[in-house]
N, C-alpha and C positions, 0 to 999 in steps of 0.2 A: 543513568544520565538524568539530568534535571529537565523536566518537561517544558518549563518556561524557556530555558536556554535553547532547547531543540526548536521550539516555536520561533524564537528570535532568529536563530541561524537559518531556518528554512525560509522565513519571511524575507530576510535580507538577501538570500540567494535568489529568490524569485524576482525581487525588484532590482537586482543588479543587472540582469540581462535584458532589460527593457530597451528596445530600440527607440530613441527619442523622436525619430521622424515618422513613426507609425503608432505611437502610443497616446491614448487619450485618457485623461483622468476625469471621472464623473463624480461629483460630490453632491450629497443629499443630506438634509437635516431632518427630514420627516420620518422615513422608514428605510429599512434595508430591503432592496429588491433582490430576488434570487438571480443567479447567473443566467438561467434559461430565459427569463424575461428580458434581461439586459441584452442578451445575444439576439433575441427576436427583434427588439427595437433597433439596435444599432447595426445589425447586419443588413438592414434595408439599404445601407449606403455602400456595402461591399463585404468581402469575406473577412472573417475575424479569425485570427490565429488562436488567441486565448483570452480568457477573462479571469481576473483575480479580484476578489472583493473582500471587504472587511469593515471593521468598525473601530473607531477611536473614541474613548470616553474622555470628555473634557470637563474639567472642574473650573468653571469660571463664575466668579462672583457668588460663590456659595451654592450654585445650582449645578446639577449634573446634566450635561448635554452630550448627546451622541453625534458624532460626525460619521456618516456612512459613506464609503467610497467604493468605487469600482474602477479598476484599471483595465482598459480595453486595448488590445494590441491587434491592429489591422494587418492583413496580409500585404496590402499595398499602401504606400503613402498617399496616393491620390484619393483613395477611398476615405481615409481619415480627414483629409482636407475638405472633401465634399460634404462631410458631416457638419461642418461649420456654416454651410450655406443653409440658413434656416428655412427659406422658402422651398428649396429643393427637398430638404429633410421632411418638412410637413407634407409636401406633395406626395412623397414616397410612402408616407405613413398611411 
């Protein structure tokens, strides 16, 4: 089997099952943070079910730019919603 095809199938399967009421997408242009760091930071707001991260290469205006992303799935919807309260989030950090 083709490795690229397997990767695409696995990736689409992972992202098909994301609950929209408990899923947060974190985007970064600077560098890719490991899943352990992201779990440590975002679990301050509540329990996390899973984390999936990756990188997308963009070719815009002749320069190569990377878009790093991390999909965080919380156990409870209320925890994800609380993560958008910036003052509470900073206080918990």
